[in-house]
BALOBA-1460 file (C-alpha; in Angstrom, 3 decimals):
// residues 108
<rec num="1" residu="m" x="0.000" y="0.000" z="0.000"/>
<rec num="2" residu="s" x="1.487" y="3.321" z="-0.993"/>
<rec num="3" residu="e" x="0.875" y="6.441" z="1.036"/>
<rec num="4" residu="e" x="-0.507" y="9.442" z="-0.789"/>
<rec num="5" residu="k" x="1.459" y="12.608" z="-0.261"/>
<rec num="6" residu="k" x="-0.455" y="15.837" z="0.013"/>
<rec num="7" residu="t" x="0.744" y="18.573" z="-2.273"/>
<rec num="8" residu="g" x="0.804" y="22.251" z="-1.484"/>
<rec num="9" residu="r" x="1.389" y="24.088" z="1.730"/>
<rec num="10" residu="p" x="0.078" y="22.743" z="4.991"/>
<rec num="11" residu="k" x="-2.931" y="24.706" z="6.189"/>
<rec num="12" residu="l" x="-1.871" y="27.243" z="8.798"/>
<rec num="13" residu="e" x="-3.852" y="27.017" z="12.031"/>
<rec num="14" residu="i" x="-5.216" y="30.465" z="12.874"/>
<rec num="15" residu="d" x="-7.310" y="31.291" z="15.925"/>
<rec num="16" residu="k" x="-10.719" y="32.462" z="14.663"/>
<rec num="17" residu="d" x="-11.466" y="34.239" z="17.942"/>
<rec num="18" residu="l" x="-8.249" y="36.237" z="17.696"/>
<rec num="19" residu="v" x="-9.102" y="37.304" z="14.135"/>
<rec num="20" residu="e" x="-12.548" y="38.440" z="15.308"/>
<rec num="21" residu="k" x="-11.101" y="40.340" z="18.296"/>
<rec num="22" residu="l" x="-8.594" y="42.110" z="16.057"/>
<rec num="23" residu="a" x="-11.349" y="42.973" z="13.570"/>
<rec num="24" residu="l" x="-13.384" y="44.383" z="16.476"/>
<rec num="25" residu="i" x="-10.743" y="47.089" z="16.941"/>
<rec num="26" residu="h" x="-10.696" y="47.537" z="13.148"/>
<rec num="27" residu="c" x="-7.309" y="46.014" z="12.423"/>
<rec num="28" residu="t" x="-6.850" y="45.587" z="8.683"/>
<rec num="29" residu="p" x="-6.353" y="42.160" z="7.086"/>
<rec num="30" residu="q" x="-2.719" y="43.208" z="6.582"/>
<rec num="31" residu="e" x="-2.292" y="43.908" z="10.298"/>
<rec num="32" residu="i" x="-4.094" y="40.720" z="11.316"/>
<rec num="33" residu="g" x="-1.995" y="38.722" z="8.854"/>
<rec num="34" residu="f" x="1.187" y="40.174" z="10.296"/>
<rec num="35" residu="i" x="0.101" y="39.261" z="13.831"/>
<rec num="36" residu="v" x="-0.940" y="35.674" z="13.036"/>
<rec num="37" residu="g" x="1.726" y="35.007" z="10.412"/>
<rec num="38" residu="a" x="-0.513" y="34.723" z="7.365"/>
<rec num="39" residu="h" x="-0.951" y="36.564" z="4.092"/>
<rec num="40" residu="p" x="-3.725" y="39.206" z="4.102"/>
<rec num="41" residu="d" x="-5.489" y="37.342" z="1.271"/>
<rec num="42" residu="t" x="-5.652" y="34.255" z="3.493"/>
<rec num="43" residu="i" x="-7.267" y="36.330" z="6.228"/>
<rec num="44" residu="r" x="-9.802" y="37.809" z="3.790"/>
<rec num="45" residu="k" x="-10.682" y="34.438" z="2.211"/>
<rec num="46" residu="r" x="-10.775" y="32.155" z="5.256"/>
<rec num="47" residu="f" x="-12.127" y="34.583" z="7.837"/>
<rec num="48" residu="s" x="-14.549" y="36.897" z="6.036"/>
<rec num="49" residu="a" x="-17.341" y="36.042" z="8.497"/>
<rec num="50" residu="e" x="-15.113" y="36.764" z="11.504"/>
<rec num="51" residu="l" x="-13.923" y="40.027" z="9.935"/>
<rec num="52" residu="s" x="-17.508" y="41.161" z="9.301"/>
<rec num="53" residu="k" x="-18.738" y="40.118" z="12.727"/>
<rec num="54" residu="g" x="-15.801" y="41.729" z="14.536"/>
<rec num="55" residu="k" x="-16.108" y="45.036" z="12.680"/>
<rec num="56" residu="a" x="-19.868" y="45.168" z="13.274"/>
<rec num="57" residu="e" x="-19.380" y="44.488" z="16.992"/>
<rec num="58" residu="g" x="-16.682" y="47.171" z="17.171"/>
<rec num="59" residu="k" x="-18.998" y="49.727" z="15.552"/>
<rec num="60" residu="r" x="-21.799" y="48.770" z="17.943"/>
<rec num="61" residu="k" x="-19.566" y="49.228" z="20.984"/>
<rec num="62" residu="l" x="-18.216" y="52.545" z="19.717"/>
<rec num="63" residu="r" x="-21.719" y="53.830" z="18.943"/>
<rec num="64" residu="r" x="-22.909" y="52.850" z="22.434"/>
<rec num="65" residu="k" x="-19.958" y="54.641" z="24.049"/>
<rec num="66" residu="q" x="-20.591" y="57.757" z="21.938"/>
<rec num="67" residu="f" x="-24.192" y="57.849" z="23.121"/>
<rec num="68" residu="e" x="-23.119" y="57.362" z="26.741"/>
<rec num="69" residu="v" x="-20.652" y="60.251" z="26.479"/>
<rec num="70" residu="a" x="-23.183" y="62.478" z="24.707"/>
<rec num="71" residu="l" x="-25.946" y="61.733" z="27.208"/>
<rec num="72" residu="q" x="-23.560" y="62.559" z="30.064"/>
<rec num="73" residu="g" x="-23.550" y="66.087" z="28.636"/>
<rec num="74" residu="n" x="-20.449" y="66.178" z="26.417"/>
<rec num="75" residu="p" x="-21.262" y="69.096" z="24.076"/>
<rec num="76" residu="t" x="-18.875" y="68.021" z="21.332"/>
<rec num="77" residu="m" x="-20.403" y="64.560" z="21.120"/>
<rec num="78" residu="l" x="-23.931" y="65.973" z="21.308"/>
<rec num="79" residu="v" x="-23.222" y="68.264" z="18.344"/>
<rec num="80" residu="w" x="-21.488" y="65.526" z="16.354"/>
<rec num="81" residu="l" x="-24.306" y="63.016" z="16.854"/>
<rec num="82" residu="g" x="-26.900" y="65.701" z="16.106"/>
<rec num="83" residu="k" x="-25.243" y="66.522" z="12.783"/>
<rec num="84" residu="n" x="-24.622" y="62.931" z="11.765"/>
<rec num="85" residu="l" x="-27.777" y="61.226" z="12.977"/>
<rec num="86" residu="l" x="-30.358" y="63.984" z="13.056"/>
<rec num="87" residu="g" x="-29.299" y="65.998" z="9.994"/>
<rec num="88" residu="q" x="-28.668" y="69.131" z="12.053"/>
<rec num="89" residu="s" x="-26.221" y="71.786" z="10.852"/>
<rec num="90" residu="d" x="-24.413" y="74.878" z="12.055"/>
<rec num="91" residu="s" x="-26.356" y="77.013" z="9.593"/>
<rec num="92" residu="p" x="-29.914" y="77.715" z="10.771"/>
<rec num="93" residu="l" x="-30.910" y="78.988" z="7.312"/>
<rec num="94" residu="g" x="-32.784" y="76.859" z="4.842"/>
<rec num="95" residu="d" x="-32.550" y="77.228" z="1.054"/>
<rec num="96" residu="d" x="-35.273" y="79.886" z="0.848"/>
<rec num="97" residu="d" x="-33.754" y="81.949" z="3.637"/>
<rec num="98" residu="t" x="-30.473" y="82.537" z="1.804"/>
<rec num="99" residu="k" x="-31.966" y="84.856" z="-0.842"/>
<rec num="100" residu="a" x="-31.528" y="88.588" z="-0.396"/>
<rec num="101" residu="l" x="-34.591" y="90.601" z="0.560"/>
<rec num="102" residu="p" x="-35.911" y="93.019" z="-2.088"/>
<rec num="103" residu="w" x="-34.465" y="96.524" z="-1.657"/>
<rec num="104" residu="t" x="-36.395" y="99.700" z="-2.176"/>
<rec num="105" residu="d" x="-35.480" y="103.337" z="-1.550"/>
<rec num="106" residu="d" x="-39.106" y="104.352" z="-1.041"/>
<rec num="107" residu="l" x="-39.619" y="105.768" z="2.441"/>
<rec num="108" residu="d" x="-43.324" y="106.639" z="2.173"/>
């Protein structure tokens, strides 16, 4: 009986939880690859679900913290969230309010 030899590189064991935790803090596939010793393409191909899940969880945590800070009275965060989530702006004028008023010299 002859033994079959596998061709190609042996599959590198990479901790899925570590990839997800690194994605949570928005590490790039290049950075994650450097940390775990794999090519960024390997990270993208084998761990796309973990990358997506980690990034989504990181955004959720950041959003929650922003709301906590804003609701504690931080004016900068209140303004930023108001502009980005509520469509508020620094300019109180609408489109119709930017036109010049008609000018007359009549003083009757």
